N, C-alpha and C positions, 0 to 999 in steps of 0.2 A: 096927788100921789097915786100911784097905781095901786089898785086894790088886789084882793086875793083872786086867784083864778077861780073862775066859776067851773061848774061842771061842763064836761065836753058836750058840745052840741052835736047835733046830727051832722054827718059829713056833708060838707058843702060840695058844690060842684067844682069842677076843676077850674082854678083861676088861670089868669093869663100869666105867662112866665114873667117872673120878676127879674129885676136887674141882678147881676152877679154881685154877691156880697164879698166883703173883705175875707181874705184868707185868715182862718182862725189858727189858734195855737194847736200844735200836735196833741192829739188825745193820748190817753194812756193805752198801753198795749192791751188788746183784748185776749181772751182765752183762746188757746189753740183750737182751731176747728178740726173737724174730722177729716180723714183722708178723702180727697176728692177722687173722682173718676180719673183714670189715666188719660192723659192727653195724647195726642199724636206726636210722633217723633219729630223733633225739629231738625234743622240742618246741623251737622256736626260742627262743634266749635273748634277753635284752634287749640293745639296741644299746649298744655300748661308747662311750666318748668318742672324738671324732675325733682321730686321730693327726696328727703333723706332716706337711706337704706333702712328698711324695717328689720325687726328681729328674724333670725334663721328659723325657717319653718321645719316641720318634721320631714325626715328623708323619705322621698317617694320610692316606688319600686324601680328596679334597674331597667334601663332602656335596652333596646336591641343592640347586639354586638356590632361594633363599628368595623369598617374595613381595616385590614392589616396595615399598620404603618410601616415606614421604612426602617431597616435595621439600625439599631442604635450603635454607638461605638463600643468597643471592648472595655468592659469594666476592669477594675483592679482584681488581681488574683486572690481568690478566697483562701482561707486557712485549710489545713488538712483535716478532713472529717474523721470520725471514729472508724476503726477497722470493721469490715463486713464479715459475715460468716464464711467458713471454708467452702470452697466450691466442690463439685463432684470430682472424685479421683479420676485422673486421666489414664489412658492406656499406658502399659509399660513401654518405655523407650527401647530402642534396639540395643542389643548388647554391644558394649564397647569392644574395641579390638584387643586381642590378646597381647599382653605385655611381653617383653623380651624374657627368655628363659634365663635363669641364673646358672651358677656353676653346678656341675654334677659332682658325684663322689670322687671323681678323678681330678677334680679341680679345673676341668675344662668346660667351656660354654660352646655347645655345637653351633657352627656357623651355617649349617645346611638346613636349618629348620627342624631337625630332629630333637627329641627330648634329651635332657641331660641324663647321664647315667646315675642310677640310684643303687643302694646296697640292698640286695634281695635277702630273703629269709635265711639263706645259707651263709650270709656274710660276704657274698661276692659282689664286687662293684661292677655294675652293668650286667649282672647275671639275670636269668629268668627262673631261678629256683630249681631248674632241672639238675643242677650239679649235685644236689643232695636228695633228689626225689627217690621215693621207694619204688614207684611203679610208673610206667608210661601210659597206663590205661586210665581214661576218664572214669569217674565214678559219680553216681547220682544218689543223693539223699532226698528224703521226702517227708512231708507231713500231710497225710491224706485221710479222707474219711472223717472219723469222729474223735480225734485224729489219731492215726497210727504213724509213729515216727520210725524212720530207718536212717541210721548214720551212714556216712560215706563208707565205713569199713564193715557194715552189715549188722550192727547191733539194732535189734527191734525193741521198741518200748512205746508205752502210751504216756501222755502228759496231760492230765485232765484238769487244767487250770484255766480260769478266765484271766486275760491280761494281754500284754504286748511283749513279744519276745524276739531276741536275735536268734534266728535259726542258723545262719551261716555268715561268716565274714572272712574275706581274704585280705590280710594286711590292711592297707588303706585304699583298696581298689574297688571292691564291690561287697555289698551286704544285703541279705534278705531278712526282712522282719515279717512276723505274722501277728494278727489280732484275733484272739480266740474268744468266742462267746458261747452261750448256752445253745445247744442244738434243739430241734423239736423234741428229741428224747432228752429230758432235762438232766439225766445222769451222765451225759457225755458232752464234749465241747466240739465246736466247729471253727474252721478258719473263715472269718467273715471278710477281713481285708488283708491286703499284703502291701509291702513297700520294698522297693529295690533302690538302694542308695549307692552312689559313687562319690568321687571327689567333687564332681561338678553338678550332679543331678540327684534330686529326690523325687522318685516316681511312685505314686500311690495308686492302688487299684482297689475298687470297692465292689462287693457283690451287688450292692444296690444299683451300681452303674452297669454291671456286666461289661461288655466291650465298647459301650457307647460313649464312654467318657474316661479321661485319665487326668490326674493332677501331676504337673511337673514343676517343681520348685514353687508350689502354691498356686500356680495358674492352671485352671481347668481347661482342657482341650476337648473338643467334641468331634465325633466321627462325622465324616463327609464335609466337615468345615476345616478342621485342622489336620486330619489324617484320614486315611481310607483303610478299610479292612484288607488284611492279607498283604500289606505293603510294609517293607522295612523302612523305618524312619531313623535316619542317622542324627544323633545329637552331637557327637564329635567323632574323632577318628577311632575311638575305642568302644563307643557305646551306641547301641541302636535298640529300638523296640518295635514289636509287631503286635497288632491287635486284630482279633476276630470277634464275632458275636459270642464265641464259646471259650476263648482262652487268650492269654497274653504271653509274650516271650520277651525277655530282655537279654541282649547279647553283650558280652564284654570280652575284649581281647586286648591285652597290653603288649602282645608279641605277635605281629602279623605272620611270623613263620611258625607259630605254635598253635596248639589247640585252644579253643575258646571256652569261656564259662557261660552258662545259660541258666537263667532263672525263669521258671515257667509256672503258670497257674491256670487251672481249668475250673470252670463253674459247673456245679451240678444242682439240680433242684431237689429240695426236701420238703420245705413248708415253713409256716410261721413257727417261732417268732423271727426267723431269719429275714433279712431285707429281700423283698420280692420272693422269699422262699428259697434263696440260693446261698450256697457256701462254696468254698474253694478247696482244691487239691493242689498242693505246692511242691515243686521239685527244684532242686539246685544241682546242676551238673558241674563238677570241678574238673579241670584238665589234670592229667596225670602228673604234670610238672609241678603241681601244687601239693604233692603227696609227701612232703618232707616231715609232716607232723609239727612243723614250726609256725605255719602261717594261717591255717584254717582254725577258726574258733566259733563257738556258738553251740546250740543244742544239737547240731548235727555232728559235733565232736571234731577231732583234729585231722583226720585223713592222713594216716600213715600206713595203711594196709594191715592194720593190727586192731581187731575189734576189742582185744582184751584191755586196752588202755583207754577205751572210750569213756568209761565212768570217771577216770582220772581227769579227762579233758572237760567233761560236762559239769561235774560237781565243783562247787555248789551251783545248782541251777539258778539260784538268785542272781548270779553274775549276769544272766542274760535277760533279766527283767528290765524293761525300759519304760513302762507306763509311769506317768507322772514325773518323767525326767527329761532333761534336754536332749537325751539320745533317742527319744521317741520320734520316729519319722512320721507318725500319724498326727501328733499334736504340734510338732515343730517343723514347719515348712523349710526352715533354714538349716535343718540338720544335714550336714554333709560329712563325708569321711575325712579324717585328719589324724595324724599320728597321736595327737593329744587326746582323742576320744576313743582310741582302740582299747578295749577291755582285755587285760591280761591278768593272770594270777600273780599275787605277790609270792615271794619266795616261801613265806610261811604257809600260804595256801597250797603251793605245790608240794611242800613237805608233808602236810597233813593229809592230802588226798592221794599221795603216791601209792600205787599198788592196790587201790581199793577194788576188790573183785566184785563187790556188791554195790548197790546204789546206796550211797551214804555221804554225809558231809560231816565235817568236824565242827563241834560247837564253838571252837575258838576262831573259826574262820568264816562263820556265816555272816551274811550281810555285806555284800561287796559295796564298800562305801563310795566307789567311783560311780556307781549307778544308783543304788538305793531306791529301786522302783517298788511298785506294789503289784499284787496279784490276788486273785480270789480262789481259795480252795473250798469248794462247796458254796455256802452262802456267806462265808466269812472272808473279809478282806484282810490281807496280811502285808505288813511292811517287811522288806527284805531283812532288816535288822532283827526282826522278831521270829524269823523262820527257824525251825528246829529240825533235828535229825528225823524225828518221827514224821513230821510234815513232808520232808523230802521223800521218804519212803512211800508215803501215801500218794504223792503226786507222780513220782516216776515209777512206772510199773513195767519191768522187763518182761517181754514175751518169752515163754519157755522155749528151749531149743526145738522141741518136737513141733510146736505150733509154727515157729519160724520156718522150719524145714517144710512143713505142710504148705505154708504160704508160697514158698519158692517153687515147689513142685507143681502146685496147682496153676500158678501163673505161667510157668514154662509150658505146661500142657495146653493151657488156654491160648497162649501166643502162637504155638505151633499149629493149632487148629483154626485160629482166627475168630472163633465164636464160641459161645457157651453151647454145649451139645449134650443131650442125653438120648440114648438110643430109643427109638419109637417103641412103645410097649413096655419099657423098663419100669418096674414098680418103684414108686417113690418111697424112700425110707421114712419111717414115722418120725425120726428125729430131725426132719428137715435138713438133711445133710447138704442140700444144695446151697443153703444160706451161708456159704463159705466165702472168705475174702479172696477175691481174684484180682484185685487191683493192687498187687504188691510187686515191687521190683520191676517196673516197666522197662522195656527196651528203650534206648535213646530214640526220641522222636515219636514214640507211639502215643496216640491220644487215648486216654481211658475211655472205655465203652460204658454207656449208661447202664447196660445190663450188669456189668461187673460192679459198678458203684452201688447199685441197688442191693446186690447180694452181700456186699461188704458190711452193710449196716448190722446185720443180725449174726455176724460171725462169732463174736466173742461168747455170746450166750449159748449158741448151739454147739460149739466145739467142746465146751465143758461137759456136756452130757453124753458124748460119744464114748462107747467102750473101746477097749484096745483093738478089738478086731475091726471095728468100724474105722478107727483111726488108721489102722494098717491099710485097709482098702483105699482110704482116701489118699494116703501117701503113695500107694502103688499106682494111683491113677485109675483104679477100677471103677470108680464112680466120679462123674464130673458134676452132675446136677440132678436134683430130684424134682425141681419145680421149673427149670428153665424150659422155654419153648424149644422144640426140636429144631435142628438146623434147617431141615427141609421146609418146614412151615414158616419159620421166622423169616426166611428169605423169599417167601411168596409175596407178590405185590398186586396192587390194583389201584386204579384211579378213584379218588374219593367220590362217593355218590353214585358209583356204577353198580350194576347187579353183580359184577364179578366179585366185589368185596364180600357180598353175602354168600355167594357160591363157594368161595375159598375160606369163608369164616375168618376174614381179616377184620380186626377191630382196632380202634385207637384208644378206647377207654373201657373199663377203668385202668387196664394195663395193656400196652401195645402188644399185639400179636399179629405179626406180619408187617408189611411195609405199605403205607398209604401215600400215594402220590397226590399232591394237590391238584395237578393238571396233567393232561396228556403231554403237553409241551415240556413240562418239568421232568417227566418220566424219560422222555427221549433224550433230553440234555444230560440227565444224570447217568443214564445207561452208557452214553457215549463217553462221558468224563470218567466213568469207572471202568476203564480198559474195555471199551466196546468191542474190540477185536477178539476178546477172550470170552469164554463161557464160565458160568458159576463153578462147575467142577474143577476148572483149571486153577482156581484159587479161592478159598473161603473168604479171603479179605475183600473180595468183590462185594459180598453181601454186606460187610461192615460199611463199605463205601456207599452202597445204596441207602442204608439206614441213615447215615450222616447226611447224605444229599437230600433225602426226602424230608429231613428235619430242618432244612434251610442252610446247611453249610455251603459256602460258596464253591462253585464248580472247581476253580483252580486249587482251592485248599483240599477239597475231597480227592482230587487226583494226586496231589502231593502226599497226603496221608496214606493213600492206597499204595503209592510207589514205595514209600518207606516200609509199610507193613509187608508188602509183597516181597521186597528184597530181604527183609529179615528172615522170612520163611525159606528163601532160596539160597541164602549165603551161609556157608559153614567156614568157620575159622579153624583150619586144620592144625596149624601151630599156634598155640595160645599167646596172647599178649602178656599174660601173667602166669606165674607158676615157676616150676623148676627150669633152670637154664638149659638143661638137656632137652626139654620139651619145646622151649621157646626158640632155640637155635639148633638147627640140624647140621651135623658135620657130614658132608657128602664123600666120605672116604670108603664107601662100600656101595654095593648094588644088590638089593635096594638099601638105602640108608634109612628109609621109613616107608611103611605102606599104610595107606588109608583106604578102608573098604567102603563100598557103596551100599552094602546090604544091612546097614544098621537100621533099627526101628525109626520110622518117621522120615527116612531118606528118600522115599519114592519120588517126591516132587522135585528132587535135585538131580536124580540120576536116570530116570526112565525116559525113553524116546518120546512118550506121550507128553510129558511135562517139561522136559529139558532138552529140546533139540538145539537150543542155543546155549552158549556158556561163556564164562570168563574165568581165567586162572591168573591170579596175581601173586607175586612174591618178591622178596629182596634177596639178592645173592651177591656174595663177594668172593673172589678167587683167593686161593692160598698162593701167595707170591714167593714162597720159598723156592730158590733157584735149583735146589738139589732134590726136592721131593714134592714140590707143590703142583698146582693145577697144570701149569704149562711146562713142567719139567720134560715130559714126553709129548711130542707133537702128535695129536690125534683128535678125533671128534670126541668131545666130552659130554656125557649124558647128564642133563640137569633134571628132567622130569618126564614121566610117561603116564598117560591115562588110557586105559583100555582093559581088555580081558587079561587075566594073569595066567595065560597059557599060550604056548606056541601053536603053530599050525598043526602039529602032530599031537597036541593035547598035553604036552609036558609043561611043567612050571617054567614060565619065561614070558617072552614077548612075541606076538605074531609078526609075520612079515609086513602086513598092512597095519600100520599103527594109527589109531584114532587121534591121539595127541602125543607129540614127541618134541621135546625142546632140547636142543644141543648147542654147544659152542664148538665151531670148527677151528681148532688150533693147529691144523696141519701145515699152515703157512704163517709167515710173520704177521700178516694182516688177519686178525681174528674176526670171525663173523658169527652172528646168531643164526641158527638154522631151525625153522619151525615146520613141522609136518602135521597136517590135519587131514583125516580120512585118506591117508596115503599120499596126499599131494604135498610135496616138499617145496619150501620157498626159503630164499636166503635174504637176510637183511643186509643192505649195503654197509660195508665196513665202516664208513665214515658217519653212519647214523647212530651207532651205539658204541663209541670208542671206549667208554668207561669199563667195559668187560675186561680190558687188558690192564686195568689200574687197580691199585690196592684200596679200593673203595667199594661201597655197596652200590649196586645198580638195581633199579626197580624194573621188573618185567611184567607185562600183561599180554596175554593172548586171548583175543575175544572172537567169537563167532556169532554172526547175525545172518540168518538165512544161508546164502552161499558165499558170503564174504568173510574172510578172516583178516584180522588186523593185529599187528604187533606193536606194542608200546614200549618205550624205553625212557628211563629217567635217572640221571646221576644223582647221588646223594648230595644234598645242598642246593640242587637246581630249583628253579621257581615252579616247574611243572614237568610232568611226564608228557612226551610227545609221541604221536603216531609216526612210526618210522618205516612201516611197510604194510601193504595190503595185497591180498591175492584172492582169486576166485577158485572155488572148488569145482566149478563147471559141473560135470556129471557125477563126480565122486560123492558117495553117500556116507555121511557121518552117522555112526550108531553109538548109542549109550544104553546101558542096562544097569540094574542094581548089582549085577555080578562084576561090574567094573571095579578097578582099583586106581588110585593115584599113587604111583611109586616114585618117591624122591630118589634120584640117581638111577632110575630105570630098574629092570629086573635082569639079573645075571649078565650084566654088561661086562666085557673084558676089563681087566684091571687097568690097562692103559687108557681106558675110556672113563675111569672114575673122574668126576668133575672136581672132587675135593672142595675146599672152600666151605662157606657157611651159608645157610638159607634160613630165613625167618619170615614171619607174617604171611604165611601161605594161605590164600583164600581160594575157595571154589564157589562159583555161583552158577546154578543151572536154571534157565528160564524158558518160558513158552515162546511160540512165534510172536513177533512184536508188531507194533503199530506201523503199518505200511506208510502212513502219512508223515511219520516222524514227528508228530506234534509232541508226543511224550518221548523225551530223549532216553536212550538206554545207556550204552557204554560211555557215551560222551559225558555223562554225569557221574556214573559209578566209578569209573577208573580214576579220574582225577581225585575223587574223594578218598580212594584207597591210597593214592600216592601221598596225600597230605598227612596221613597218619604217621608217616615217617619210618625210618629204618628200624630194625630190631635193636634192642639195647643190651641183649644178653650174649651177643657173639663176641669172640676175641677181636680186639682192636688192632 
C-alpha cells in the first residue's frame, strides 16, 4: 500500500515530457478572476436577431424643425367661437337721400321739388308771416359783454346767472342758445359757448376753440380740413355758416325773396378762468317779416315793435332754462327743432304775466314743466320749479332809461367817428368817464372793436358815480373818452422791431398804443386791402381796418368789414323804414313835397366835394293812376327829385338852370321815359327799359355817379333784380356838391302840371370818395342790388 506523502523534496530538474493522460472530469468552477486588460478589437461579428422592444425611455429634447410638408386636406368645419370685443367705431356714412315731401297745409304735394306749404304764425297757409308783421325792418338783439341784454324791441337788461338759455327762437326754424359762466370778475357772467339749432342741424361754438373748430350734429369739424376761414359753407338750401379766427355767422332764410336771419358771435379776450381767456358777444338779427309778436320766443322777447310787452314775453325766465334737459344743444347733440319741443306759455301763464310793467313772475306759474332746467344764482344752484319772484327780480335787472339812452347816443357817436376819440390835451375826468359802454346797439354787419369791448367792462360801476351834470355832458356827446388813445396816435404805425416804433412811442404791451405791423410785407398788403386809394382823413374806418389787419384778420375780411363800416357812415336813410306812415311814404302832390338839408351835424362826409364827389340816390316810386287827377292826367314832364342848391341863378328860392341832379318822367308822349340830368348833362332812358313807370306798381330807381360815368338803374316790384338800363358820360361837365345842397322830393317850385304825384318811399342817399381804379372792390354793383332786395315801402297806398 501506498504510504503517506513525505515532505516535498527539492525541485527536481525538468523531466521528459510524459505521455498525455486521460481526460479528467470537469472541475468545479473557480472564483471569478479580476478584469483583465482590454484586448484588441476583433473582427465584427454577424448581426444577431432583433430582441424584444424595451421599455419607453425618457423623452429627449426636440429635434430641429423639419421641412414643410404638403398641405393636408380641408378638415371638418369647426363650431362658432365666442363673440369678440367691439371694434373701433367707423366713420359716419354719407347721408341718405332726402325722402319725398308729404302734403302741405293746402293738401298738395309739390311736384317741382319745392317744399310743401305750411301754416305760418299768422295762420296763413303758405305765408311768410309778413301778412301780420308790425314792421318791415330787421332788428338785432344781443347778449354782449358781461353780459348786457337787448331785446328786439329795445329793452335793456342784465341777466347774471350761470346756465344754458334760449336767447331767441323763431317757430321751428332757428334757435340761438348761450352758455353763461363766471367771468374773470366773479360778480358777473360771460357767454362761454353758443349753439345755433335748426330743424336739421345743431351747430355748437366754443370759446375754447375760437374759429378753429365747430361741432355739427356732434361731429367736430376742423379749419383747413373741413372748412376755410371767410368762406360760406352751405348745409342745405336754407342754412349756411361762416367762420373766421375772430367770429362766426350762421345764415338762415326760409324765403329766398325775403330778408334772412343771422346769428353772430364774436370772441374777445379777458383772462382766466375763461377757456383760453376768451368769451363771446352774441347777436341775433331777425327779419322784419317775423315781427308779428307771435313767432319769436326766448330771453330776447317776442319782437312786435313794442318794448312795453317784453317782460310779458320773457317772464318767467325759467321757461328758457335748458341746462340738464333734452332741449340743451350743448349736452344733447341730437337736439333739433320740432313743433313738439317749442316752448310756449300756457294760457294760465299768459294770463298771470299779462301787462306786467316790471320784472316779475307769478308764483302760480313758476317752473315751466316742459323744460324744468337748472341755473345758478350766485353760488346756489336752483331748479326751475323752486324759482321765486324775489329770485327773478334779483336775476333780471332792467337798465334805467337814462342809461339806455346814454348807451345808444354814445354808440351812435362812436359809429359816426369810426374810432374812440378824445381831443388831444383834454383833461381826463377823475370819475373815469371814458370807461363807458360803447358796444351797444351795433349797426348790422359791424364787428365790435376791441377798444369798445374793453371800455364796456367798467361801465356799470362808473356810471353810478356820475353826477347829473356829468351825465348830461355824456348824453350830449361833450365827452367821448377820458382814457382812450387819441385818434391821431392810435392810427400811427410801425413795423415791429424798427426804430420807428420807439420814435413814435408805439407799444404793444401792456396796452396797445398805435399799430404794430409784424412785417413790411404785411403792412403793404394791409394798406392796400384797407382802401389803398384813399387816405386816413377820408374815412376814420380805414384806421379800424389797419388795426384789424395788423392783428391777423384776413385781407378779404378786413376789406369787407371796412366796406360795411364805410358805407354806414356815408349812407343816410332820408325816409325811414319805420315810424309814421307820413314819414315813411311821401305824397308827391306838391313841389317840394319834402326837403332834406345837407348842413346837418356830421353830414360833411356825405355832401362836400372833398368827401363825396361820387354818389348814389335810390328810392321806390309808384304813380297815381287816377285818370282824372293822377300823375298822367296832364301830359308833361313830371319832377321826381332834385339835388343841388336851393336857389335860382338870381338868388331866389328855387332851382338853378344848371341842375346837379334832376330826375323826371317825360309823360308828354304816350311812350313814357325816365329823364336824368347830372351836372347839367341830360340823358333819356330808352322807353322799353323801364316800362313799369306807366303801371300801377312800385318801381325801384337808382342814379349813381362814379367819376365821369352816370348809370341809371330800374327794377319793377316783384322782379328778381334791378337792372342797369342806361349809362352816359359827363365829359367835361363838373359835378359840384356842398353842405348847402338840399335833396328836394318833387323839385322846388315846379309848375303844378309837373307835379309827379304818386308815392315815394325808402329814399337813400350815399356820398362817397373817389373809388378804386382797378375795380377790385366793387362799388355800386354791390350797393345798389342790396338796396333793391330790401323791397318796396309798406306804408304807401296800395
